Every structure is written in C-alpha cells, then in structure tokens.
ZAGU-835000 format. One record per residue (C-alpha): chain; x, y, z. Coordinates in pm, whole numbers, plus 50000, padded with zeros to 5 digits. Layout:
BEGIN
+-------+-------+-------+-------+
: chain :  east : north :    up :
+-------+-------+-------+-------+
:     A :     X :     Y :     Z :
...
+-------+-------+-------+-------+
This chain:
BEGIN
+-------+-------+-------+-------+
: chain :  east : north :    up :
+-------+-------+-------+-------+
:     A : 43420 : 28173 : 40733 :
:     A : 43200 : 28026 : 40998 :
:     A : 43144 : 28126 : 41357 :
:     A : 43382 : 28412 : 41300 :
:     A : 43681 : 28184 : 41229 :
:     A : 43917 : 28207 : 40932 :
:     A : 43839 : 27909 : 40710 :
:     A : 44195 : 27775 : 40724 :
:     A : 44164 : 27735 : 41102 :
:     A : 43842 : 27539 : 41091 :
:     A : 43852 : 27161 : 41137 :
:     A : 43790 : 26962 : 40821 :
:     A : 43440 : 26874 : 40937 :
:     A : 43341 : 27240 : 40934 :
:     A : 43526 : 27323 : 40612 :
:     A : 43344 : 27038 : 40441 :
:     A : 43003 : 27152 : 40553 :
:     A : 43018 : 26954 : 40876 :
:     A : 42781 : 26671 : 40823 :
:     A : 42448 : 26689 : 40658 :
:     A : 42238 : 26380 : 40671 :
:     A : 41985 : 26193 : 40469 :
:     A : 41679 : 26122 : 40680 :
:     A : 41308 : 26086 : 40652 :
:     A : 41162 : 26309 : 40388 :
:     A : 40803 : 26215 : 40347 :
:     A : 40650 : 26485 : 40139 :
:     A : 40513 : 26413 : 39798 :
:     A : 40878 : 26368 : 39771 :
:     A : 41121 : 26117 : 39913 :
:     A : 40930 : 25805 : 39998 :
:     A : 41255 : 25645 : 40103 :
:     A : 41294 : 25887 : 40380 :
:     A : 41450 : 25696 : 40656 :
:     A : 41305 : 25605 : 40988 :
:     A : 41651 : 25657 : 41129 :
:     A : 41846 : 25979 : 41163 :
:     A : 42161 : 25928 : 40958 :
:     A : 42425 : 26193 : 40924 :
:     A : 42658 : 26248 : 40633 :
:     A : 43016 : 26364 : 40671 :
:     A : 43288 : 26384 : 40412 :
:     A : 43607 : 26181 : 40399 :
:     A : 43889 : 26123 : 40155 :
:     A : 43781 : 25761 : 40093 :
:     A : 43546 : 25724 : 39791 :
:     A : 43200 : 25580 : 39872 :
:     A : 43257 : 25270 : 39660 :
:     A : 43586 : 25176 : 39821 :
:     A : 43553 : 24894 : 40076 :
:     A : 43656 : 24967 : 40432 :
:     A : 43847 : 24733 : 40657 :
:     A : 43729 : 24620 : 40995 :
:     A : 43860 : 24856 : 41264 :
:     A : 44116 : 24727 : 41510 :
:     A : 44036 : 24697 : 41880 :
:     A : 44233 : 25008 : 41966 :
:     A : 44047 : 25239 : 41728 :
:     A : 43711 : 25098 : 41837 :
:     A : 43799 : 25164 : 42201 :
:     A : 43902 : 25519 : 42112 :
:     A : 43577 : 25590 : 41926 :
:     A : 43361 : 25452 : 42206 :
:     A : 43552 : 25648 : 42469 :
:     A : 43508 : 25963 : 42260 :
:     A : 43134 : 25894 : 42233 :
:     A : 43108 : 25870 : 42613 :
:     A : 43299 : 26195 : 42656 :
:     A : 43086 : 26377 : 42395 :
:     A : 42768 : 26244 : 42558 :
:     A : 42864 : 26412 : 42886 :
:     A : 42939 : 26740 : 42708 :
:     A : 42621 : 26739 : 42499 :
:     A : 42402 : 26648 : 42798 :
:     A : 42544 : 26938 : 42999 :
:     A : 42511 : 27183 : 42709 :
:     A : 42163 : 27079 : 42600 :
:     A : 42019 : 27010 : 42945 :
:     A : 41894 : 26658 : 42863 :
:     A : 42060 : 26409 : 43095 :
:     A : 42091 : 26044 : 42982 :
:     A : 41832 : 25817 : 43137 :
:     A : 42022 : 25505 : 43035 :
:     A : 42343 : 25406 : 42864 :
:     A : 42338 : 25481 : 42490 :
:     A : 42401 : 25161 : 42299 :
:     A : 42668 : 25202 : 42033 :
:     A : 42831 : 25003 : 41760 :
:     A : 43125 : 25075 : 41529 :
:     A : 43058 : 24961 : 41173 :
:     A : 43215 : 24975 : 40829 :
:     A : 43056 : 25178 : 40550 :
:     A : 42910 : 24864 : 40395 :
:     A : 42756 : 24755 : 40724 :
:     A : 42602 : 25097 : 40788 :
:     A : 42468 : 25109 : 40431 :
:     A : 42312 : 24765 : 40471 :
:     A : 42135 : 24868 : 40790 :
:     A : 41997 : 25180 : 40627 :
:     A : 41866 : 24981 : 40331 :
:     A : 41699 : 24738 : 40569 :
:     A : 41530 : 25032 : 40739 :
:     A : 41391 : 25153 : 40406 :
:     A : 41261 : 24809 : 40311 :
:     A : 41071 : 24782 : 40639 :
:     A : 40891 : 25111 : 40582 :
:     A : 40815 : 25123 : 40208 :
:     A : 40724 : 24870 : 39944 :
:     A : 40874 : 24877 : 39592 :
:     A : 40529 : 24971 : 39463 :
:     A : 40513 : 25276 : 39691 :
:     A : 40850 : 25391 : 39558 :
:     A : 40734 : 25341 : 39197 :
:     A : 40417 : 25543 : 39255 :
:     A : 40619 : 25815 : 39425 :
:     A : 40842 : 25834 : 39119 :
:     A : 40542 : 25861 : 38886 :
:     A : 40394 : 26146 : 39090 :
:     A : 40720 : 26341 : 39096 :
:     A : 40763 : 26301 : 38722 :
:     A : 40407 : 26412 : 38654 :
:     A : 40463 : 26727 : 38860 :
:     A : 40784 : 26797 : 38673 :
:     A : 40999 : 26759 : 38985 :
:     A : 41186 : 26458 : 38846 :
:     A : 41310 : 26404 : 38487 :
:     A : 41098 : 26158 : 38291 :
:     A : 41390 : 25918 : 38240 :
:     A : 41525 : 25939 : 38597 :
:     A : 41582 : 25620 : 38798 :
:     A : 41431 : 25746 : 39122 :
:     A : 41538 : 25459 : 39344 :
:     A : 41896 : 25469 : 39212 :
:     A : 41919 : 25844 : 39279 :
:     A : 41797 : 25794 : 39634 :
:     A : 42043 : 25515 : 39704 :
:     A : 42328 : 25724 : 39564 :
:     A : 42232 : 26010 : 39794 :
:     A : 42202 : 25774 : 40086 :
:     A : 42535 : 25601 : 40038 :
:     A : 42749 : 25897 : 39942 :
:     A : 42979 : 25955 : 40237 :
:     A : 42730 : 25829 : 40495 :
:     A : 42893 : 25848 : 40837 :
:     A : 42677 : 25671 : 41087 :
:     A : 42334 : 25727 : 41238 :
:     A : 42111 : 25687 : 41538 :
:     A : 41820 : 25446 : 41492 :
:     A : 41531 : 25510 : 41735 :
:     A : 41375 : 25174 : 41649 :
:     A : 41677 : 24979 : 41777 :
:     A : 41778 : 25261 : 42013 :
:     A : 42135 : 25228 : 41895 :
:     A : 42400 : 25470 : 41770 :
:     A : 42602 : 25339 : 41475 :
:     A : 42947 : 25499 : 41444 :
:     A : 43156 : 25499 : 41126 :
:     A : 43492 : 25328 : 41142 :
:     A : 43651 : 25502 : 40843 :
:     A : 43654 : 25863 : 40961 :
:     A : 43910 : 26030 : 41184 :
:     A : 43799 : 26131 : 41531 :
:     A : 43843 : 26502 : 41455 :
:     A : 43597 : 26474 : 41168 :
:     A : 43355 : 26266 : 41371 :
:     A : 43325 : 26476 : 41686 :
:     A : 43067 : 26732 : 41561 :
:     A : 42873 : 26455 : 41383 :
:     A : 42875 : 26243 : 41698 :
:     A : 42745 : 26540 : 41899 :
:     A : 42452 : 26566 : 41657 :
:     A : 42373 : 26194 : 41668 :
:     A : 42415 : 26171 : 42046 :
:     A : 42165 : 26454 : 42076 :
:     A : 41922 : 26235 : 41878 :
:     A : 41977 : 25958 : 42132 :
:     A : 41901 : 26199 : 42417 :
:     A : 41594 : 26327 : 42231 :
:     A : 41478 : 25968 : 42202 :
:     A : 41518 : 25901 : 42572 :
:     A : 41315 : 26212 : 42661 :
:     A : 41065 : 26250 : 42374 :
:     A : 41043 : 25908 : 42200 :
:     A : 41175 : 25968 : 41848 :
:     A : 40978 : 25675 : 41709 :
:     A : 40673 : 25902 : 41713 :
:     A : 40867 : 26147 : 41495 :
:     A : 41023 : 25885 : 41266 :
:     A : 40717 : 25672 : 41192 :
:     A : 40598 : 25765 : 40842 :
:     A : 40296 : 25989 : 40796 :
:     A : 40237 : 25862 : 40445 :
:     A : 39937 : 26079 : 40366 :
:     A : 40088 : 26405 : 40498 :
:     A : 40452 : 26440 : 40402 :
:     A : 40448 : 26811 : 40476 :
:     A : 40371 : 26745 : 40840 :
:     A : 40636 : 26471 : 40851 :
:     A : 40895 : 26708 : 40706 :
:     A : 40803 : 26975 : 40962 :
:     A : 40849 : 26731 : 41248 :
:     A : 41182 : 26624 : 41099 :
:     A : 41287 : 26989 : 41096 :
:     A : 41237 : 27009 : 41472 :
:     A : 41440 : 26693 : 41534 :
:     A : 41723 : 26784 : 41297 :
:     A : 41717 : 27155 : 41377 :
:     A : 41767 : 27073 : 41744 :
:     A : 42047 : 26834 : 41655 :
:     A : 42218 : 27088 : 41431 :
:     A : 42186 : 27374 : 41682 :
:     A : 42327 : 27151 : 41956 :
:     A : 42612 : 27044 : 41730 :
:     A : 42703 : 27403 : 41646 :
:     A : 42700 : 27509 : 42010 :
:     A : 42912 : 27204 : 42095 :
:     A : 43159 : 27302 : 41825 :
:     A : 43171 : 27666 : 41937 :
:     A : 43219 : 27560 : 42297 :
:     A : 43505 : 27326 : 42204 :
:     A : 43687 : 27622 : 42048 :
:     A : 43620 : 27854 : 42341 :
:     A : 43393 : 28075 : 42130 :
:     A : 43083 : 28262 : 42241 :
:     A : 42801 : 28011 : 42208 :
:     A : 42550 : 28297 : 42176 :
:     A : 42699 : 28378 : 41837 :
:     A : 42543 : 28062 : 41695 :
:     A : 42201 : 28223 : 41725 :
:     A : 42316 : 28541 : 41556 :
:     A : 42483 : 28354 : 41270 :
:     A : 42217 : 28087 : 41222 :
:     A : 42095 : 28169 : 40870 :
:     A : 42431 : 28267 : 40720 :
:     A : 42602 : 27970 : 40884 :
:     A : 42344 : 27730 : 40743 :
:     A : 42405 : 27866 : 40392 :
:     A : 42780 : 27821 : 40432 :
:     A : 42740 : 27464 : 40549 :
:     A : 42505 : 27386 : 40260 :
:     A : 42755 : 27531 : 40015 :
:     A : 43025 : 27314 : 40167 :
:     A : 42810 : 27006 : 40126 :
:     A : 42742 : 27079 : 39760 :
:     A : 43112 : 27126 : 39691 :
:     A : 43198 : 26785 : 39839 :
:     A : 42906 : 26576 : 39718 :
:     A : 42885 : 26471 : 39351 :
:     A : 42566 : 26267 : 39393 :
:     A : 42399 : 26554 : 39575 :
:     A : 42505 : 26798 : 39302 :
:     A : 42360 : 26572 : 39031 :
:     A : 42030 : 26512 : 39209 :
:     A : 41716 : 26701 : 39101 :
:     A : 41664 : 27025 : 39288 :
:     A : 41353 : 26905 : 39467 :
:     A : 41543 : 26620 : 39629 :
:     A : 41832 : 26849 : 39724 :
:     A : 41603 : 27108 : 39880 :
:     A : 41403 : 26846 : 40066 :
:     A : 41718 : 26686 : 40203 :
:     A : 41853 : 27017 : 40330 :
:     A : 41527 : 27150 : 40472 :
:     A : 41524 : 26965 : 40809 :
:     A : 41877 : 27074 : 40889 :
:     A : 41893 : 27437 : 40786 :
:     A : 41531 : 27553 : 40795 :
:     A : 41502 : 27339 : 41107 :
:     A : 41805 : 27515 : 41254 :
:     A : 41648 : 27857 : 41195 :
:     A : 41321 : 27734 : 41346 :
:     A : 41493 : 27611 : 41662 :
:     A : 41697 : 27930 : 41689 :
:     A : 41374 : 28132 : 41665 :
:     A : 41233 : 27931 : 41956 :
:     A : 41556 : 27976 : 42152 :
:     A : 41589 : 28350 : 42092 :
:     A : 41638 : 28484 : 42442 :
:     A : 41495 : 28160 : 42583 :
:     A : 41649 : 27853 : 42750 :
:     A : 41672 : 27509 : 42586 :
:     A : 41362 : 27407 : 42781 :
:     A : 41155 : 27604 : 42527 :
:     A : 41274 : 27362 : 42258 :
:     A : 41174 : 27073 : 42486 :
:     A : 40822 : 27218 : 42488 :
:     A : 40819 : 27213 : 42108 :
:     A : 40877 : 26837 : 42111 :
:     A : 40554 : 26805 : 42308 :
:     A : 40369 : 27024 : 42055 :
:     A : 40568 : 26987 : 41728 :
:     A : 40512 : 27199 : 41416 :
:     A : 40231 : 27079 : 41190 :
:     A : 40351 : 27216 : 40857 :
:     A : 40658 : 27340 : 40677 :
:     A : 40482 : 27677 : 40676 :
:     A : 40518 : 27686 : 41054 :
:     A : 40888 : 27602 : 41022 :
:     A : 40951 : 27865 : 40754 :
:     A : 40748 : 28124 : 40945 :
:     A : 40793 : 28055 : 41319 :
:     A : 40543 : 28329 : 41407 :
:     A : 40274 : 28104 : 41260 :
:     A : 40389 : 27824 : 41490 :
:     A : 40380 : 28054 : 41792 :
:     A : 40028 : 28167 : 41690 :
:     A : 39929 : 27799 : 41641 :
:     A : 39801 : 27860 : 41290 :
:     A : 39697 : 27511 : 41183 :
:     A : 39664 : 27400 : 40820 :
:     A : 39316 : 27382 : 40674 :
:     A : 39172 : 27032 : 40643 :
:     A : 39060 : 26925 : 40296 :
:     A : 38813 : 26639 : 40261 :
:     A : 38821 : 26458 : 39926 :
:     A : 38579 : 26220 : 39756 :
:     A : 38604 : 25963 : 39473 :
:     A : 38579 : 26106 : 39121 :
:     A : 38343 : 25918 : 38895 :
:     A : 38457 : 26128 : 38598 :
:     A : 38793 : 25950 : 38603 :
:     A : 38630 : 25617 : 38530 :
:     A : 38838 : 25310 : 38618 :
:     A : 39138 : 25508 : 38741 :
:     A : 39202 : 25434 : 39108 :
:     A : 39356 : 25641 : 39381 :
:     A : 39725 : 25554 : 39396 :
:     A : 39855 : 25805 : 39646 :
:     A : 39749 : 26099 : 39861 :
:     A : 39969 : 26353 : 40030 :
:     A : 40013 : 26721 : 40122 :
:     A : 40252 : 26938 : 39923 :
:     A : 40279 : 27225 : 40171 :
:     A : 40457 : 27556 : 40139 :
:     A : 40808 : 27416 : 40106 :
:     A : 40725 : 27176 : 39820 :
:     A : 40515 : 27438 : 39640 :
:     A : 40802 : 27684 : 39668 :
:     A : 41037 : 27437 : 39498 :
:     A : 40772 : 27341 : 39242 :
:     A : 40726 : 27705 : 39141 :
:     A : 41103 : 27759 : 39139 :
:     A : 41140 : 27501 : 38863 :
:     A : 41018 : 27764 : 38616 :
:     A : 41019 : 28092 : 38808 :
:     A : 41287 : 28297 : 38985 :
:     A : 41344 : 28191 : 39345 :
:     A : 41208 : 28515 : 39490 :
:     A : 40889 : 28493 : 39284 :
:     A : 40845 : 28128 : 39380 :
:     A : 40886 : 28207 : 39748 :
:     A : 40630 : 28486 : 39734 :
:     A : 40380 : 28274 : 39543 :
:     A : 40400 : 27989 : 39796 :
:     A : 40361 : 28222 : 40097 :
:     A : 40011 : 28241 : 40237 :
:     A : 39952 : 27866 : 40194 :
:     A : 39662 : 27754 : 40407 :
:     A : 39644 : 27384 : 40330 :
:     A : 39627 : 27140 : 40040 :
:     A : 39554 : 26783 : 39948 :
:     A : 39723 : 26603 : 39661 :
:     A : 39571 : 26286 : 39516 :
:     A : 39717 : 26077 : 39233 :
:     A : 39486 : 25862 : 39019 :
:     A : 39580 : 25600 : 38764 :
:     A : 39642 : 25235 : 38692 :
:     A : 39905 : 25009 : 38843 :
:     A : 40087 : 24982 : 38509 :
:     A : 40397 : 25205 : 38532 :
:     A : 40386 : 25270 : 38158 :
:     A : 40050 : 25446 : 38170 :
:     A : 40019 : 25814 : 38263 :
:     A : 39863 : 25923 : 38589 :
:     A : 39650 : 26220 : 38685 :
:     A : 39762 : 26430 : 38981 :
:     A : 39516 : 26670 : 39144 :
:     A : 39609 : 26924 : 39409 :
:     A : 39333 : 27121 : 39581 :
:     A : 39464 : 27405 : 39796 :
:     A : 39333 : 27678 : 40025 :
:     A : 39505 : 28007 : 40098 :
:     A : 39504 : 28260 : 40380 :
:     A : 39346 : 28531 : 40167 :
:     A : 39207 : 28574 : 39818 :
:     A : 39515 : 28778 : 39735 :
:     A : 39737 : 28483 : 39831 :
:     A : 39525 : 28246 : 39622 :
:     A : 39537 : 28482 : 39325 :
:     A : 39915 : 28493 : 39332 :
:     A : 39949 : 28116 : 39380 :
:     A : 39711 : 28043 : 39094 :
:     A : 39898 : 28282 : 38867 :
:     A : 40228 : 28111 : 38950 :
:     A : 40077 : 27767 : 38888 :
:     A : 39936 : 27878 : 38554 :
:     A : 40275 : 28019 : 38456 :
:     A : 40437 : 27693 : 38563 :
:     A : 40198 : 27482 : 38358 :
:     A : 40236 : 27705 : 38054 :
:     A : 40611 : 27654 : 38065 :
:     A : 40589 : 27281 : 38135 :
:     A : 40370 : 27232 : 37828 :
:     A : 40554 : 27476 : 37603 :
:     A : 40248 : 27704 : 37583 :
:     A : 40403 : 28013 : 37739 :
:     A : 40355 : 28278 : 37473 :
:     A : 40531 : 28549 : 37674 :
:     A : 40821 : 28382 : 37860 :
:     A : 40966 : 28711 : 37983 :
:     A : 40644 : 28813 : 38155 :
:     A : 40665 : 28719 : 38522 :
:     A : 40380 : 28936 : 38646 :
:     A : 40146 : 28653 : 38741 :
:     A : 39985 : 28838 : 39031 :
:     A : 39681 : 28946 : 38834 :
:     A : 39532 : 28602 : 38767 :
:     A : 39154 : 28608 : 38752 :
:     A : 38897 : 28357 : 38860 :
:     A : 38830 : 28086 : 38607 :
:     A : 39030 : 27803 : 38455 :
:     A : 39348 : 27830 : 38251 :
:     A : 39420 : 27506 : 38068 :
:     A : 39714 : 27392 : 37857 :
:     A : 39668 : 27090 : 37632 :
:     A : 39947 : 26877 : 37492 :
:     A : 39949 : 26522 : 37354 :
:     A : 39585 : 26455 : 37438 :
:     A : 39633 : 26559 : 37800 :
:     A : 39533 : 26873 : 37982 :
:     A : 39709 : 27065 : 38257 :
:     A : 39483 : 27319 : 38422 :
:     A : 39463 : 27558 : 38715 :
:     A : 39148 : 27732 : 38836 :
:     A : 39088 : 27968 : 39128 :
:     A : 38760 : 28032 : 39306 :
:     A : 38799 : 28278 : 39590 :
:     A : 39062 : 28147 : 39832 :
:     A : 39076 : 27800 : 39677 :
:     A : 39288 : 27675 : 39386 :
:     A : 39242 : 27357 : 39185 :
:     A : 39546 : 27230 : 38992 :
:     A : 39519 : 26928 : 38763 :
:     A : 39824 : 26765 : 38607 :
:     A : 39774 : 26535 : 38310 :
:     A : 39405 : 26454 : 38281 :
:     A : 39274 : 26333 : 37942 :
:     A : 39165 : 26646 : 37759 :
:     A : 38809 : 26526 : 37708 :
:     A : 38769 : 26465 : 38084 :
:     A : 38916 : 26791 : 38215 :
:     A : 38593 : 26988 : 38255 :
:     A : 38400 : 26699 : 38412 :
:     A : 38681 : 26619 : 38657 :
:     A : 38715 : 26984 : 38759 :
:     A : 38342 : 27024 : 38811 :
:     A : 38330 : 26712 : 39026 :
:     A : 38620 : 26824 : 39245 :
:     A : 38465 : 27166 : 39301 :
:     A : 38135 : 27001 : 39391 :
:     A : 38266 : 26727 : 39620 :
:     A : 38597 : 26832 : 39777 :
:     A : 38559 : 27062 : 40075 :
:     A : 38784 : 27284 : 40285 :
:     A : 38755 : 27320 : 40661 :
:     A : 38921 : 27652 : 40735 :
:     A : 39118 : 27739 : 41046 :
:     A : 39196 : 28091 : 41171 :
:     A : 39503 : 28245 : 41008 :
:     A : 39785 : 28396 : 41210 :
:     A : 39832 : 28773 : 41205 :
:     A : 39991 : 28879 : 40879 :
:     A : 40340 : 29022 : 40871 :
:     A : 40361 : 29382 : 40746 :
:     A : 40573 : 29276 : 40447 :
:     A : 40351 : 28980 : 40362 :
:     A : 40224 : 29091 : 40021 :
:     A : 40159 : 29457 : 39966 :
:     A : 40501 : 29581 : 40077 :
:     A : 40704 : 29329 : 39879 :
:     A : 40878 : 29396 : 39554 :
:     A : 40718 : 29267 : 39240 :
:     A : 40880 : 28962 : 39088 :
+-------+-------+-------+-------+
C-alpha cells in the first residue's frame, strides 16, 4: 500500500515503484554520475527491444500532457515558469545515446578505470567486475526520459503510456522549474574531489522532485497532500522495494551502487520533508540557496539546520610511497562509510559506526597500469573520541574480514577499540586502521614493508581543521542498543 491506497487501485507507475532515476553520483563511487537528471520508470518492453518512432498523434498527446502537468506542478510547488520548457519526444535508443554523450563529456575513460580500481580496493566492487558495463546496464534499464540542465531541455520517452508517464513527468518538470529558478548546472557540475558533497546536493534536487511528484500524485487522486509528509519514510521504502522487484540490472548490481543510486531520491525525500515539516515550500527554496554540504546533513537534518560543516583535511605528498602518484582524491562521507561497514557488519551496527562522522579525505596512490595494485588512504575526523573509537573498531573488524584474519567472526562488539594500529597482512600487502583521539587513519593495500613509514608520514603531515559540532541527539551513542 502507498498513500493509504489498496495496491490494486494504484496506477502501474506507483505499483512499480513509480520511477527512480539514475543521476549524478559522485562519491568515491559512481564516476559516471550524470550531469542530467534522468528518471527511470518501468514498462513491459524489454530494454534491448528497439522502439519505433512515435506517430504525430502520440507526440502531440505527450506534449499537451507535459503542458498540462507543468501548470499543475507550478501551482502545487509555487515555482512559476519563467520561460517555455523545451521538450522533445525520443525513442529509448535516442535517449540512451544522449545520456552516454553526457557521460563522455564529463569523465574520461581513465577516470572511470581509476574509480573502478578504488572501489575494488575498498571491497565495494568485486575484483572481476566490469564497472563500466554495470553502470551502462543500470543506466539503460528502463530509462524513461530526463531533463538536461545543460541543454535546458526535457526529453520524454515515446514507449511508455501516458498513465505511467504522468508522475515521472511531474518529477522531471519540477527539475526544469528548479533550473529556471536556481540554475541546476551549479548542482550538476561534478565536484570530482568531494563526491559526498555532490551526493548531498543531488539529494536536495531529487528529494524536491520526488516530494513534488508524490504530492502531485496524491492531488490527482483527491487525497490529502499532507499525508505525504507523514508517510515519507515508509513510502520511500515501498517505492524502493518496487524498483528492486522490477529491475534485474539493479538487483544484480553491487550494494554500494544500489544504495548510492537510491540515496538522492529517498534520503533526499526525507530531507526535504524535514525542511517542509509545518513549513511552506519556500523553505525548500531557501535550501537551494544554501544546499547541504554532506550526506551527514541529509541523513541528520538537524545537523543541516545547525549548519554543522564537515571538517577540512589538508593532505601532503607521501615520500614513503616512492614513485606511486596520486591517482584520485575524494570524500567518503557518512553514507559511503555506512555502506562500506555494512559489507561485513549488520546494517544497524554499520549505521551506528558511521554516525558521528566529522570529515574525511580519501586519496588513492598508484601507477597508471591497471594491472598493478593501488594504495587507498582515508584519513577521517569524528565528532567525539567515542565516535572515533567506534568507527575505528568497525573499520578494524571490516579489514579483518576482508583479509580473512577475523579470528572471532561472531564477535561484533567493536566499540572498545583502543588507540594504536591494528594491521592485517595478506599477500605482501597490509591493511591497517589506527586511531589517535578523534582521528582515524585507514590504509588499504600498502606494501607490508612500507606500512609503518606511510602511517607515520600521514600522521605527521596530514592535518584536520575542525568545525563546531551540532548538538548531539539524546540517542546518539550512549542510549543506543549494542550491535
């Protein structure tokens, strides 16, 4: 059930999870993240089956529907069009080609290869996975049109019935209105050295689009629009479940990619609903002028309201690594750390360990040769020493399991980690995690003989610039159940 309706009365778009899109995901994760804002819906036509050109009558019907939906969305959301929204009706192949062109303009093949190497080193992608192929499968599976802020054009699918398209069009038309008022290019342009911030900004854009879409849908059925706010979290879970049921490529994809794809829509929805709680849509407009700076702020809106900014971490070259060069730098952030921990820990334990994140900087070192291993270093700061202790314990547990060195696999009580390094050596490489006060150093895959020298150099040269933390919630650590 959704929005209080029996499932057999819901339109197919709602039963199938409405439409969940593939868009920019620029964390240490999806380097292909699109500069556009595509939306995925589900149809009976398989993704590989060619689609015919639409006839003039169906094109006219789709464009007329888009004009009608624009008027409804503008009135509901309170953002009036400043100019005519350009539209085009395209086949699946044409839409796919435009999305691929968008990727090629933003990322080089080398950037995608490095991204794949980093994900594999962290254990977020299987060693034999074809990263680019997985991304293209996710992108092309049931894609149903998108709004591109760089061309300022809405691309509408020609192979979906109008009933299925209406909620999706409401979402995409809202993106067009966002663009006219807030300039979505500033949100879509890659932040290649801070994917966590990019993902947080995406959550605002997509959360607004999803909330608008749900209110549009409720309004079209004569339901109480206010119920959307009350049902936000449970509704998001139902829509996600519907997507999984209808999406083979999504189901096959590694968890990190699935979670990162869903985050802007459903965590973004909850973030926008938190802003809107008892407030008009104009409060969301204000957020576009001061967008969230981290996934932590999206996951914990009170931190956004308190303007708790991430700590800045300044890095320096590491002579101990010899000829290895910096290949990539990024920020993991709370969301990515949560999924990283969840690869080897229960979800609840992973969530608790990632909470209290204050900031981090990930740097990958290596050679251009894809066949040679790389070293990934993540240096993080935490709100309190207690937070850092729990995060370090979770990271040590993770590394022990990744390397097969976990001597007590049933023991999940990692909250009592002590200062000092825990290292796990396998195949001439070392994986290590060390905590000093509120700071945690995690090293993935350094040559064993270099581990101590690299760690010493990082501690000596990399520095944290702390920012004030937001007030802690009563259930933050002490009142929570043990994992």
